[in-house]
C-alpha positions, 0 to 999 in steps of 0.5 A: 767389138768386145761387146759383140764377142761377149754376145757371141760367146753367150750365144755359143754357151746357150746352144751348148747348154741346150745340147747338153740338157737335151742329152741329159733329158733324152730318157725322160718323157714329160707329157701333159694330158688335158683330156677328160679322164686322162685317156692319153695317160697310162692308167695306174693299173697298167703301171702297177702290172708293168712294175711286177715284171720279173723277166723280159717281155717282148712284143712283136708287131706284125703289120703289112708294109702298106697299110691304108691311110685310115690305119695310120692313126691306129698305128701311131696310137699303138706305138705311142702306147708301147713307148709308154709301156716301155718307159714304165717297165724299167727296160724289161719291155721291148717291142719290134715291128715285122713285115710279113709281106716282105719276109717269107719266114715272118709270114710263116711265123704269123700263120703259125702263131694265129694272126690272120690276114684281114682285108684292106681297101687301098686307094691307088691312082684314083682306084680302090684295091682290095688287098690282104694284110696283117695288123696284129701283135704277139706278146712273149713272156718266158715260155708263154705267149698271148696274141691280139690277132687283129688291131682295127681300133685302139680305143680299148688297146690299153685294156687288152694289152694290160690284161694279156700281160697280167695273164702272162705274169700270173702264169700257172697262178692264173685265176679260175672263174666258174659259171653256173647257170640256174634257169638261164641259157648258157648261150645267151652269155657268150660275150661276157664269157669271151671277155672273161677268157681274156684274163681267166680260166673259165669253167662251166659248172653243173649244180649237181656236181661238187664245186672245186675249191680251185675256183676263185670266183663263182658266177651264178646266173638266174635262180631256180628251185634247187634240189638238196644236193645242188644246194649242198654243193653251192652252200659248201663252196661258200662255207669253204671261203669261195666267193660268189656273185649272184645275178638273181632273176627270181621272175621268169620273163615270157617274151612271147606273151610278156607275162612275168611269172615269179618263183615260189618264195620258199625256193628263195629261203636259202638266201637268208643264210647269206644275208639276203631277203628276196621276194619275187618282184620287178622294179619300175623306175621312170629313168628311161622315158621311151624305148623303141618297139617294132609295131608292124613295119615301123618303129614306135617309141613308147614309155616303158619303165621296166628298163631301169637306168642307174643314175649317178645318185644310184651308184654307191660303190666303186664297181659302178663308178664312171659308168653312165649307161648302166641299165637293168632289164626287169630288175628285182629289188633286194629287201636287205635294207629293210631286214638288216641283220647285225651279223652281216655287213652290207655295202650297197652297190647300186639303187634305183631312184626315189621314184621307183616302185615294185610289182609282185605276183603274176602280171603282164609286162606288155609295153602296149598296156597302159598302167595307172601311175603309182601312189606317191606313198609307194614310190621309194629307192630300192636296193638293186645290188649289194655286197655282203660280208660275214662268217656265213652259216650253212643252210644245212645247220638251220634246216636239217630236213634237207638231208632227209629229202636228199634221197641219193645221199652217200657218206662220201657226199657229206665228208668234210661238212662245214657248218660255217666259214672259218673267216669272213667271206664276201658275196655279191648279189645283183637283182638282175641277170638279163643285163649281161645277156648278149642282146642287151650288153651289145646295146649298153657296154657299161653293163659289161664293165660293171660285171668285169669290175666286180670279177676283177676286184674279187679275183685280182684285186685290180680294177682293170675295167677302169681302163675301159671305163675312162675311154667311154665316149658316150657321155649322155646329158643328165636328165633335167627336172621340170624347173631346169627345162623351164629355164632352158626353154625360156632362156633360149626363147627370151634370154638371147633377145633380152641379152641383145637388148641389154647389150644395146642399152649399155652400149647406147648409155656408154656412147651418150656418156662419152659424147657428153664428156666430149661436149663438156671438154669442147666447151671448156676448151672454147672458154679457155681460148676466150679467156 
């Protein structure tokens, strides 16, 4: 009887301990994320942004009360993510859900802040109905707001939320990014422009006007012959400490007849002042064996090595880490590694493979023209993107004739002329600008991540795009060499039958051994009985 009472008391105490432990740990969340790249764990960049909150941040979710069933996973992902944000914000982040279809005031508010209605297909009683509804959110911080008008997928939701919150925190200190197009069409870069607008103020610049000092990073797309005044504006922006990312395209590609027309080398001479030796060229690299081409009414796959995929061995800098589908289109090699100058610090970003070779001059790049293979001695690894640090000197101190050729010069134009940068400055050079054009960036999303990585790091000091990079679902199989292909093919053909034979022989041998032991034991037992 006493033993039963003791067991009962122990059980009650155990339940009480569990109850108290549950109360004690209710504010603690412990999760184990076993996914690749930890995609279900809040990224360190997001945690760092939330730690910088100085005031309450309110998130209002506006969604219809009857969302279709296929939206339930997105809804759950959103709430799970917001709960993570709330836990790391130390109580400064709060969120609430509102249903516009149940409250007229909320419906009016949703329209006022710019969250549109979207069309859903709802299945009811074996019928498909088309209904309008809302699924978006607004973020309020102090007297400012940002919205995510439509949530139809949650793959990049953490990136969108963190970038919006960061933009609100920055407030009046939001960074400004300038875009300068030299020989490239502005309308071809609308996708990256929209991506930049999520975080920064964007300003489209003209080379003929002075570049304002409040621009945190200047993006230069393409290259062309610069007039002295245009070069002066760009040069003095660098001398004042302005950071620049050049997406160089020194060879003009004519899409109609597939002819590569290079710029004159003298028009690229000014880049030497910034540590870059560049001659018009195009790099060929057999990283993409075939590309689809329309031939009449059908698609054919042909070898075309002017499209260069950056392999893991070609990634030299964190700007391109975790990217597996970074592709450059008619890229140009930068000759910096061959012409190293001690006054510049070079940090390679990406390179080709050691099987690449370059072509100079005027030549055809038509995909249906067969070209002889390169001489092995001409193939080598080419530098395609590099970061340069130095106290740069002005182009106008080394070439004073530029001032003489500047026919419309006025004294006010050269007021405050700087001969060199006061402190060490940073410039990035990428030997390709077409990788960011709308047509190509839609095919290879990593190109946009690579671009945003560089811009975010130079402006914010944060790799926001790493949040996106870890969520990439396309992880292509690494290319195999001839020996690996031989092993794989013969392994499938002969390896599996050989394994079956070996397994059968082992099993047969084990059975024989077992049978022999059984017979020996039987004989011994019989002999013992006879004795």
